[in-house]
C-alpha positions as CSV (number, residue, x, y, z in Angstrom):
1,M,1.9,0.1,22.5
2,K,4.0,-1.2,25.2
3,N,7.6,-3.2,24.5
4,N,7.5,-6.8,25.0
5,H,3.9,-7.2,24.1
6,I,2.5,-9.1,21.0
7,N,1.2,-6.3,18.7
8,Y,0.3,-7.5,15.5
9,I,0.3,-10.9,13.3
10,E,1.2,-11.7,9.9
11,L,-0.3,-14.4,7.5
12,Y,0.6,-15.1,4.0
13,A,-1.9,-15.3,1.2
14,N,-1.4,-16.6,-2.4
15,N,-4.4,-14.4,-3.4
16,I,-4.9,-11.2,-1.8
17,E,-8.2,-10.2,-3.1
18,H,-9.7,-13.6,-2.5
19,I,-8.3,-13.5,1.3
20,K,-9.9,-10.3,1.7
21,D,-13.3,-11.5,0.4
22,F,-13.3,-14.5,2.4
23,Y,-12.4,-12.8,5.8
24,T,-14.7,-9.8,5.2
25,T,-17.7,-12.2,4.1
26,C,-17.0,-14.9,7.2
27,F,-15.9,-12.5,9.8
28,D,-16.8,-8.8,8.9
29,W,-12.9,-7.7,9.1
30,E,-11.7,-4.4,7.7
31,F,-8.5,-4.0,5.3
32,T,-6.1,-1.4,4.3
33,D,-4.3,-2.0,1.2
34,Y,-0.4,-1.2,1.2
35,G,0.3,-1.9,-2.2
36,P,-0.2,-5.1,-4.3
37,D,1.4,-7.4,-1.8
38,Y,0.5,-6.6,1.5
39,V,-2.8,-5.7,3.1
40,A,-3.6,-5.0,6.8
41,F,-6.8,-6.0,8.7
42,S,-8.5,-4.6,11.5
43,N,-12.0,-5.1,13.2
44,S,-10.5,-8.6,14.3
45,G,-9.6,-8.2,17.9
46,L,-5.8,-8.2,17.1
47,A,-4.3,-5.9,14.4
48,G,-2.6,-7.9,11.4
49,G,-1.9,-8.1,8.1
50,F,-1.6,-10.7,4.9
51,E,1.7,-10.8,2.8
52,K,1.1,-12.1,-0.8
53,T,3.3,-15.4,-1.5
54,D,3.7,-17.5,-4.4
55,K,4.9,-20.4,-1.9
56,K,2.8,-23.2,-0.8
57,I,1.5,-22.1,2.8
58,V,2.5,-24.7,5.5
59,N,2.5,-22.3,8.8
60,G,1.7,-18.8,7.5
61,A,1.5,-17.1,10.8
62,L,4.2,-14.3,12.0
63,V,3.8,-12.9,15.5
64,V,5.1,-9.5,15.5
65,L,6.1,-8.0,19.0
66,F,6.5,-4.2,19.7
67,Y,9.8,-2.7,21.0
68,K,10.8,0.9,20.6
69,D,14.5,0.4,20.1
70,L,15.2,-2.3,17.5
71,N,19.1,-1.9,17.5
72,K,18.6,-2.9,21.5
73,I,16.2,-5.7,21.1
74,Q,18.5,-7.3,18.1
75,Q,21.5,-7.3,20.6
76,K,19.4,-8.7,23.3
77,I,18.0,-11.5,20.7
78,I,21.5,-12.1,19.7
79,E,23.0,-12.5,23.1
80,A,20.2,-14.8,24.5
81,G,21.1,-17.4,21.7
82,G,18.5,-16.2,19.2
83,A,19.5,-15.4,15.5
84,I,18.4,-12.6,13.4
85,S,16.8,-14.1,10.0
86,K,16.0,-10.8,8.4
87,A,17.9,-7.7,9.0
88,I,16.3,-4.2,10.3
89,F,14.3,-2.7,7.3
90,S,11.8,-0.1,6.7
91,F,8.4,-0.3,6.0
92,P,5.3,2.3,6.0
93,G,4.9,3.1,9.6
94,G,8.2,2.0,11.0
95,R,11.1,-0.4,11.0
96,R,11.4,-4.0,11.7
97,L,13.5,-6.9,11.9
98,H,12.7,-10.7,12.2
99,F,14.5,-13.3,14.2
100,M,14.8,-17.1,14.9
101,D,14.5,-18.2,18.5
102,P,16.6,-21.1,20.1
103,D,14.3,-23.7,18.7
104,G,13.7,-22.2,15.4
105,N,10.5,-20.2,15.7
106,E,10.4,-17.0,13.5
107,L,8.9,-13.9,15.1
108,A,9.6,-10.3,14.2
109,V,9.7,-7.1,16.1
110,W,8.6,-3.7,15.0
111,S,9.2,0.0,16.1
112,D,7.3,3.0,15.0
113,I,10.9,4.8,15.2
114,L,11.7,5.6,11.8
115,E,15.3,6.0,12.0
């Protein structure tokens, strides 16, 4: 993994089991469940996952970048005119934050460092 590279993409799903069936049947993707509300996919060309939502999905893609030092990149985002939309939080395998770029696009940054 390299800093500043797109590393992962997240999409939303209203029905996790249905979306898994769809992508397995159509594209032979493989899945790893992380509880009832999240599933990661592989064998797709780029790692990613689906997060369960009850909301109507308009633009469900979330581009996820990798950066070892979340505190450092958070400060750089703010200094460059971005805004933090979801503060640093832990998840299985690491921590991440979400941010809005100056034009309103939301992306995420994750790190495999747990502290």
